C-alpha positions as CSV (number, residue, x, y, z in Angstrom):
1,M,119.6,104.0,104.4
2,L,117.4,104.4,107.4
3,E,119.6,107.4,108.2
4,N,119.7,108.5,104.1
5,L,115.9,108.2,104.4
6,S,115.6,110.6,107.9
7,A,117.9,112.8,106.5
8,K,116.2,113.5,103.6
9,I,113.0,113.8,105.5
10,H,114.8,116.9,107.9
11,E,116.2,118.8,104.6
12,T,113.2,119.1,103.2
13,A,111.1,120.3,106.0
14,D,114.4,122.6,107.0
15,Y,114.4,123.9,102.7
16,L,110.3,124.2,103.6
17,T,110.8,126.5,106.8
18,S,113.2,128.3,105.3
19,I,110.8,129.5,102.6
20,G,108.3,130.3,104.6
21,F,106.3,127.2,105.9
22,G,104.9,127.7,109.4
23,N,103.0,125.4,111.3
24,A,100.4,122.9,110.0
25,D,97.3,122.0,111.3
26,F,96.3,119.5,108.2
27,G,97.8,118.3,105.4
28,L,95.9,117.9,102.5
29,I,96.6,115.4,99.3
30,L,94.9,116.2,96.5
31,G,93.7,113.3,93.4
32,S,93.3,113.6,90.4
33,G,91.6,116.6,88.7
34,L,91.0,117.8,92.8
35,G,94.1,120.1,93.2
36,D,92.1,123.7,91.8
37,L,90.8,123.7,96.0
38,A,94.6,125.0,96.7
39,E,94.1,127.8,94.7
40,E,91.6,128.9,97.0
41,I,94.4,128.6,100.1
42,E,95.0,132.3,101.3
43,N,98.4,134.0,101.7
44,P,99.4,130.8,99.9
45,I,103.9,130.3,99.6
46,I,104.3,128.1,96.7
47,A,106.5,125.5,96.0
48,D,106.9,123.8,93.1
49,Y,107.8,119.7,93.4
50,A,111.1,120.5,91.2
51,D,112.4,122.9,93.6
52,I,112.1,121.2,96.4
53,P,115.5,119.1,97.9
54,N,114.0,115.5,97.7
55,F,110.9,115.7,95.7
56,P,110.2,114.3,92.3
57,A,108.3,115.9,90.2
58,S,104.7,115.1,89.1
59,K,104.0,113.6,86.3
60,V,100.4,112.9,85.9
61,A,97.8,115.1,84.0
62,G,95.3,116.3,86.5
63,H,98.4,116.5,88.7
64,A,99.5,120.7,89.5
65,G,102.9,119.6,90.7
66,K,103.2,122.0,93.2
67,L,103.5,122.2,97.9
68,V,101.5,125.1,99.0
69,Y,101.1,126.4,102.9
70,G,98.8,128.9,103.5
71,E,95.3,129.2,105.9
72,L,91.9,127.0,105.0
73,S,88.6,127.6,106.9
74,G,90.7,128.8,109.5
75,K,93.1,126.1,110.0
76,K,96.8,125.9,109.2
77,V,97.7,123.7,106.0
78,I,100.2,122.2,103.7
79,A,98.4,121.2,100.4
80,M,100.0,118.5,97.7
81,Q,98.5,119.7,94.8
82,G,99.3,115.9,93.2
83,R,101.0,112.8,94.7
84,F,103.4,110.6,93.9
85,H,102.4,107.0,92.5
86,Y,103.8,104.1,93.1
87,Y,103.0,103.0,89.2
88,E,105.3,106.0,88.0
89,G,108.7,104.0,89.7
90,H,108.8,105.8,92.4
91,D,109.9,103.2,95.5
92,M,107.4,103.3,98.7
93,Q,109.7,106.1,100.9
94,T,109.4,108.7,98.2
95,V,105.5,108.2,97.5
96,T,105.2,109.0,101.5
97,M,107.9,111.4,102.2
98,P,105.5,114.1,102.0
99,V,103.5,112.8,104.8
100,R,106.2,112.7,107.4
101,V,107.4,116.0,106.3
102,M,104.0,117.5,107.2
103,K,104.0,115.7,110.3
104,L,107.6,117.5,110.9
105,L,105.8,120.7,110.5
106,G,103.6,120.4,113.2
107,A,100.6,118.8,111.1
108,D,98.6,116.6,113.4
109,S,95.8,115.5,110.6
110,L,95.6,114.9,107.4
111,L,92.9,114.9,104.7
112,V,93.7,113.1,101.8
113,T,91.4,112.5,98.4
114,N,91.8,110.7,95.3
115,A,90.1,109.8,91.8
116,A,88.6,106.0,91.5
117,G,86.5,103.5,90.3
118,G,83.4,103.2,91.9
119,I,82.2,99.3,92.4
120,S,79.7,100.1,95.0
121,F,78.9,103.6,93.8
122,G,78.8,105.3,90.9
123,P,80.4,108.0,88.7
124,G,79.7,111.4,90.7
125,T,79.3,109.9,93.9
126,L,81.5,110.9,97.0
127,M,82.7,108.6,99.2
128,L,83.8,108.6,102.3
129,I,86.8,105.6,103.2
130,S,86.2,103.9,106.1
131,D,88.7,101.7,106.0
132,H,91.0,100.3,103.3
133,I,92.7,96.9,101.1
134,N,96.5,96.9,100.7
135,F,96.9,95.2,97.6
136,T,99.4,96.4,95.7
137,A,102.1,94.1,97.0
138,N,104.2,96.6,99.0
139,H,104.2,98.5,101.9
140,P,105.9,101.9,102.9
141,L,107.0,100.6,106.6
142,I,109.1,97.4,104.8
143,G,112.4,97.6,106.1
144,D,114.2,99.6,109.5
145,N,111.6,101.3,111.3
146,L,111.6,105.5,111.3
147,D,111.8,105.6,115.2
148,E,111.1,109.1,115.6
149,F,108.0,109.0,113.5
150,G,106.3,105.7,115.1
151,P,106.7,102.0,116.4
152,R,107.8,99.2,114.5
153,F,104.2,97.7,114.7
154,P,101.7,100.4,113.9
155,D,97.7,99.5,114.7
156,M,95.9,100.2,111.8
157,S,92.1,99.7,113.7
158,D,91.1,103.3,113.1
159,A,93.4,104.5,110.2
160,Y,90.8,106.6,109.3
161,T,89.6,108.7,111.9
162,R,86.0,107.8,113.4
163,D,85.6,110.7,114.9
164,Y,86.7,113.1,111.8
165,R,84.4,110.8,109.6
166,E,81.6,111.2,111.9
167,I,81.9,115.3,111.7
168,A,82.1,114.9,108.0
169,K,78.4,113.0,108.0
170,R,77.6,115.8,110.2
171,V,78.7,118.2,107.5
172,A,77.3,116.7,104.7
173,A,73.6,116.2,106.2
174,E,74.1,120.0,107.5
175,N,74.9,121.0,103.5
176,K,73.1,118.6,102.2
177,V,76.0,116.6,100.5
178,A,75.1,112.8,99.4
179,L,77.4,111.1,101.0
180,S,78.1,107.8,100.6
181,E,80.9,105.3,102.7
182,G,83.1,102.6,101.9
183,V,86.2,100.8,101.5
184,Y,89.2,101.7,99.6
185,M,91.5,98.8,97.5
186,G,95.1,99.8,96.5
187,F,96.2,98.7,93.5
188,S,100.1,99.5,91.7
189,G,98.2,100.0,88.7
190,P,99.7,102.0,86.1
191,T,96.5,99.4,84.3
192,Y,93.3,99.5,85.4
193,E,91.7,96.6,87.3
194,T,90.4,93.4,85.1
195,P,87.0,92.5,85.4
196,A,88.3,89.3,87.8
197,E,90.2,91.8,89.9
198,I,87.2,93.5,90.6
199,R,84.9,90.0,91.6
200,F,87.6,89.7,93.9
201,A,87.7,92.9,95.3
202,E,83.5,92.9,95.5
203,T,84.2,89.8,97.3
204,I,86.4,90.7,99.6
205,G,84.6,93.6,100.3
206,A,85.7,96.5,98.5
207,D,83.6,99.3,97.8
208,A,86.1,101.8,95.1
209,V,89.1,101.0,93.7
210,G,92.3,103.2,92.9
211,M,96.0,103.7,92.7
212,S,96.8,105.8,95.6
213,T,96.2,106.7,98.9
214,V,97.0,103.3,101.2
215,P,100.7,103.9,101.6
216,E,99.9,107.2,102.6
217,V,97.6,106.6,105.1
218,I,99.7,104.0,106.1
219,V,102.5,106.3,107.3
220,A,100.1,108.7,108.5
221,A,98.7,106.3,110.9
222,H,102.3,105.6,111.7
223,S,103.3,108.5,112.8
224,G,100.1,109.1,115.2
225,M,98.4,111.3,112.6
226,K,94.5,111.9,112.3
227,V,93.4,111.1,108.9
228,L,89.8,111.5,107.0
229,G,90.3,110.2,103.5
230,I,87.4,111.1,100.6
231,S,87.3,109.2,97.2
232,A,85.4,110.9,94.5
233,I,83.7,108.4,92.2
234,T,85.0,109.1,88.7
235,N,83.7,105.8,87.0
236,H,82.4,102.5,87.0
237,A,85.1,99.8,87.4
238,A,85.8,97.3,85.0
239,G,83.3,95.0,84.0
240,K,80.7,97.5,85.0
241,Q,81.3,99.4,81.7
242,A,82.5,99.1,78.7
243,E,86.0,100.8,78.5
244,L,88.1,103.1,81.4
245,N,90.5,106.1,80.3
246,H,91.8,108.7,82.3
247,E,90.3,111.7,80.3
248,E,87.0,110.0,82.0
249,V,88.5,110.7,85.3
250,V,89.4,114.2,84.7
251,A,86.2,115.4,83.1
252,V,83.8,114.1,86.1
253,T,86.1,115.1,89.0
254,T,85.7,118.4,87.4
255,Q,81.7,118.0,87.0
256,I,82.0,117.3,90.7
257,K,84.7,119.6,92.2
258,E,83.1,123.0,93.1
259,D,80.8,120.5,95.4
260,F,83.4,118.7,96.3
261,K,85.2,121.9,97.2
262,L,83.0,122.9,99.7
263,F,82.2,120.1,101.1
264,V,86.0,120.0,101.9
265,K,86.1,123.6,103.5
266,S,82.9,122.9,105.2
267,V,85.0,119.6,106.7
268,L,88.3,121.5,107.6
269,A,86.6,124.2,109.5
270,A,84.3,121.8,111.6
271,L,87.1,119.8,112.9
C-alpha cells in the first residue's frame, strides 16, 4: 500500500514534468467559485484532471477540474482549479495526493482557499485561517508513514504559517481589503451541518465551517510546507439563516471574486 501510493505520486509528478510543468514556488488550491484566478496565470501549461495519471475528475459545480502551471505575481505556481473532496467518495490519500505532487515539483508553500459557512462572520467576508479543527472523522496520515515526505508524528502547532499570516494582514491593510481571521472547522459533508452541529462548533471555537482544506493542510504540514489559508464566507452557517444551498455559495463567490483575486495576487507578490 505504502509503495503503491508513493509510486502513484511519483508517476503523476513525472507525467506533469513530461508535459512542461517545471519547478514551482507555490501550490494553489482554488475552491468553489474561486478558480478564475488560475486564468490570470501567465504562460500557462494546462492539464485536465482527466488526463493526469491517478487524478480523478472533479464533479462539483464551480470546480473546473484543471491543473495550471505558470507565473503569477512573479512566482512560479501550480494551481488546482477545483479540488477533490472526501464526500465524493475519494479516500484521503487521493484527496491529498496533489499536495504531495506539488511538493515533489518543488513547491515549499501552499496557498489554499475555500468557500465556507460563517459562524462569526457574514457572507462576503474574507477570513484568514489561523487554525483548524478536524471534524471529518478521518485523517489523511492514517496508515504507514511516507518517510520521504515527513515524520510519523508531525507537529501541527503552526500549520497555518504565522509569518505568512502577518504578511497577509499587512497586505490587506495596505490595499484596504477587509480581512478577518479565525478558526476553520472541517466536516466531511456532503450535507450541510445541522443547527446543533453549528452550536457545537461555535462552542468549541470554530469561526467558519466547510467540507475541505483540513486534509490538504495536514499533508502540507507533514511535508514541511508553509501554508496560507483563506476562506471566502459565502453564507451564514446552519441555524443562522433560513436555508443553505450550493447555488448561493457560487453566487456569493462570484460577487467577491474580483476583490479576492486582487488580494491573493498581492499576497503572493509579498511572500
